[in-house]
C-alpha positions in Angstrom: -21.5 29.9 -2.4 -19.0 29.2 0.3 -16.1 26.7 -0.2 -17.7 24.2 2.3 -21.0 24.4 0.5 -19.4 23.9 -2.9 -17.4 20.8 -1.7 -20.6 19.3 -0.1 -22.5 19.9 -3.4 -19.8 18.3 -5.5 -19.5 15.3 -3.1 -23.2 14.6 -3.3 -23.7 15.1 -7.1 -20.5 13.4 -8.2 -21.0 10.6 -5.5 -17.6 11.1 -4.1 -18.4 11.3 -0.4 -17.0 7.8 0.2 -13.6 9.1 -1.0 -13.3 11.6 1.9 -10.4 11.1 4.3 -11.2 9.8 7.8 -9.3 11.4 10.7 -8.3 8.7 13.2 -6.8 9.6 16.6 -3.7 7.8 17.5 -2.1 7.9 21.0 1.7 8.2 20.9 3.4 6.5 23.8 6.6 8.4 23.4 5.3 11.9 23.7 2.1 11.0 25.6 0.0 12.9 23.1 -2.7 12.1 20.6 -2.4 13.0 16.9 -4.8 12.8 14.0 -3.9 10.4 11.1 -5.7 11.0 7.8 -6.9 7.6 6.4 -8.8 6.6 3.3 -11.1 3.6 2.9 -9.3 0.8 1.1 -12.3 -0.6 -0.7 -13.3 2.9 -2.0 -9.8 3.6 -3.3 -9.7 0.2 -5.1 -13.1 0.6 -6.7 -12.4 4.2 -7.8 -9.5 2.9 -9.9 -11.3 -0.3 -11.1 -14.3 1.8 -12.3 -12.1 4.5 -14.0 -12.4 3.9 -17.7 -9.4 6.0 -18.4 -7.2 3.7 -16.2 -8.7 0.3 -17.0 -7.7 0.1 -20.6 -5.7 -2.7 -22.4 -2.9 -0.3 -23.1 -2.3 0.3 -19.4 -2.1 -3.4 -18.5 1.1 -5.4 -18.6 1.3 -7.5 -21.8 -0.2 -11.0 -22.0 -2.0 -10.7 -18.7 -5.6 -11.6 -17.8 -6.7 -9.1 -15.1 -9.8 -11.1 -14.0 -8.1 -14.5 -13.6 -4.7 -13.1 -12.7 -2.9 -15.4 -15.1 -0.6 -15.0 -18.1 -2.3 -15.5 -21.5 0.9 -16.8 -23.1 3.5 -19.3 -21.9 6.9 -17.7 -21.0 10.1 -19.1 -19.7 11.6 -15.6 -19.0 11.1 -13.2 -16.1 9.2 -10.1 -17.2 6.7 -8.5 -14.8 5.4 -9.5 -11.4 3.2 -12.4 -12.6 6.3 -14.3 -13.9 7.9 -14.4 -10.4 7.7 -17.2 -7.9 6.3 -15.1 -5.2 3.2 -14.3 -7.3 2.5 -18.0 -7.7 2.8 -18.5 -3.9 0.4 -15.5 -3.3 -2.1 -16.9 -5.8 -2.1 -20.3 -4.0 -2.6 -18.6 -0.6 -5.4 -16.1 -1.4 -7.3 -17.4 -4.5 -9.8 -20.2 -3.6 -13.1 -19.8 -5.5 -13.8 -19.6 -9.3 -14.9 -15.9 -9.0 -11.9 -14.8 -7.0 -10.0 -12.0 -8.7 -6.4 -11.5 -7.5 -5.3 -8.0 -6.8 -1.6 -7.6 -6.1 -0.7 -4.2 -4.8 2.4 -2.0 -5.0 2.6 0.2 -1.9 4.7 3.4 -1.9 5.8 4.9 1.5 8.3 7.7 1.7 8.7 11.0 3.6 8.2 14.2 1.7 9.1 17.7 2.9 7.1 20.8 2.2 9.5 23.3 3.8 13.2 23.9 4.0 13.6 22.8 7.6 11.8 19.4 7.7 9.2 20.5 10.2 6.3 20.3 7.7 6.9 16.7 6.5 4.7 13.6 6.2 4.9 10.2 4.7 2.1 9.3 2.2 1.0 5.7 1.9 0.0 5.2 -1.7 -1.3 2.1 -3.6 -1.5 1.0 -7.2 -2.3 -2.3 -9.0 0.7 -4.4 -9.8 -0.9 -5.4 -13.2 -0.6 -1.8 -14.4 2.3 -1.4 -16.8 5.5 0.5 -15.7 4.6 3.4 -18.0 1.2 3.6 -16.3 2.6 3.3 -12.8 4.9 6.3 -13.6 1.8 8.5 -13.8 0.3 9.9 -10.5 -3.3 9.3 -11.7 -2.7 5.5 -11.3 -2.1 5.8 -7.6 -4.5 6.4 -4.7 -3.8 7.2 -1.1 -4.5 5.0 1.9 -3.3 7.5 4.4 -0.7 10.0 5.5 1.8 9.5 8.4 2.3 12.9 10.1 5.7 14.2 11.3 6.1 12.3 14.5 9.3 14.2 15.3 7.7 17.6 15.2 8.9 19.9 18.1 11.8 17.6 19.0 15.4 18.6 18.6 17.8 16.5 16.5 19.7 15.7 19.7 16.7 14.0 21.2 17.5 11.0 23.4 14.3 9.1 22.6 14.9 5.4 22.0 14.5 4.3 18.4 12.3 1.4 19.4 9.8 3.8 20.9 9.7 5.9 17.7 9.1 2.7 15.7 6.2 1.7 18.0 4.5 5.1 17.3 5.2 4.8 13.6 3.7 1.3 13.4 0.6 2.5 15.4 0.0 4.9 12.5 0.5 2.3 9.9 -1.9 0.0 11.7 -4.8 2.4 11.5 -4.0 3.2 7.8 -4.2 -0.4 6.8 -7.2 -1.2 9.1 -9.7 -0.9 6.2 -7.6 -3.3 4.0 -7.5 -5.8 6.9 -11.2 -5.5 7.4 -11.9 -6.1 3.7 -9.6 -9.2 3.8 -11.4 -10.5 6.9 -14.7 -10.1 5.2 -13.5 -12.3 2.3 -12.7 -9.6 -0.1 -14.7 -7.0 -2.1 -17.6 -8.3 -4.3 -18.3 -5.8 -7.1 -19.1 -6.0 -10.8 -16.3 -4.8 -13.1 -15.5 -4.6 -16.8 -12.7 -6.7 -18.2 -10.2 -4.2 -19.7 -8.9 -7.0 -21.9 -12.3 -7.6 -23.4 -14.2 -4.3 -23.4 -17.1 -5.8 -25.5 -18.0 -8.4 -22.8 -20.6 -7.6 -20.1 -19.7 -6.7 -16.5 -18.2 -9.6 -14.5 -19.1 -10.6 -10.9 -15.9 -11.0 -9.0 -14.6 -11.4 -5.5 -11.5 -9.2 -5.2 -8.7 -10.7 -3.1 -6.0 -8.1 -2.5 -2.6 -8.3 -1.0 0.6 -6.2 -0.6 2.9 -7.6 -3.2 5.7 -5.1 -2.9 6.6 -2.0 -0.9 8.5 0.8 -2.6 10.5 3.2 -0.5 14.0 4.4 0.5 16.5 2.5 2.7 15.6 4.5 5.8 11.9 4.0 5.4 12.2 0.3 4.6 14.4 -0.2 7.7 11.7 1.4 9.8 9.0 -0.8 8.3 11.0 -4.0 9.0 12.3 -2.8 12.4 15.8 -3.0 11.1 18.6 -1.0 12.6 19.8 2.0 10.7 23.4 1.8 9.6 25.9 -1.1 9.0 27.8 -1.1 12.3 25.2 -2.9 14.2 25.7 -6.3 15.9 22.5 -7.7 14.4 20.3 -6.8 11.5 16.8 -6.9 13.0 15.5 -5.9 16.4 13.5 -9.0 16.8 16.2 -11.4 15.6 19.5 -12.2 17.4 21.2 -13.7 14.4 24.6 -12.1 13.6 25.3 -10.5 10.3 27.5 -13.4 9.3 24.7 -15.9 10.0 22.2 -13.9 7.8 24.1 -15.1 4.7 23.5 -18.8 5.5 20.7 -20.4 3.5 19.7 -22.6 6.5 20.1 -20.0 9.2 17.7 -20.4 12.0 16.3 -17.3 13.7 17.0 -17.2 17.4 
């Protein structure tokens, strides 16, 4: 049996075909070329984790948290995990509308990784996990799923390249756009509507929910986060953001108005 035949057999019998990566062609304005960006379907990645009995266990959930309702089961006046922060309450108010809506805050990890000594073979994985997983759980790779991989957009270019940074950012955000397309599509279709088991009450039957997901936090290094926000790299710049003309001194003002 060939490798291709074996993979096809396993996909069909284990019902994993929907987890296959999808190659999306992205045209890069800077180099006038087209590259292939591997992407994964957001709904499939989410459901693969929600239906994994090894992951969805009470011991892997942050303490005193109702996964289905997205609320704390005990009253607390102290900051602990993400559900005790003010931003979580604002996100709940924005996305949760119906009685069957299940909030799904996501942590997204984006960071370049190198597979050789010279940096030519590098890429940036875009990974997601559920924010209601405990820190111990999130430290394990099995609690993460990929949404896509950003290829090395600098491949074949010298370090002394005179390409403008704004053009490099445009190409990067083009790749990000196709990676998050399936998540945007799920959001525009009013979420995902599956049946899931409540990990906090394993004896109860499956529950009909409408999953409303959002990006609650993005994890990465300073360089990568600056690229995501279109910030300038370094501290000797006249202004912090490419789309904002406020000076660095004005950024510290609480009532600063963006120009």
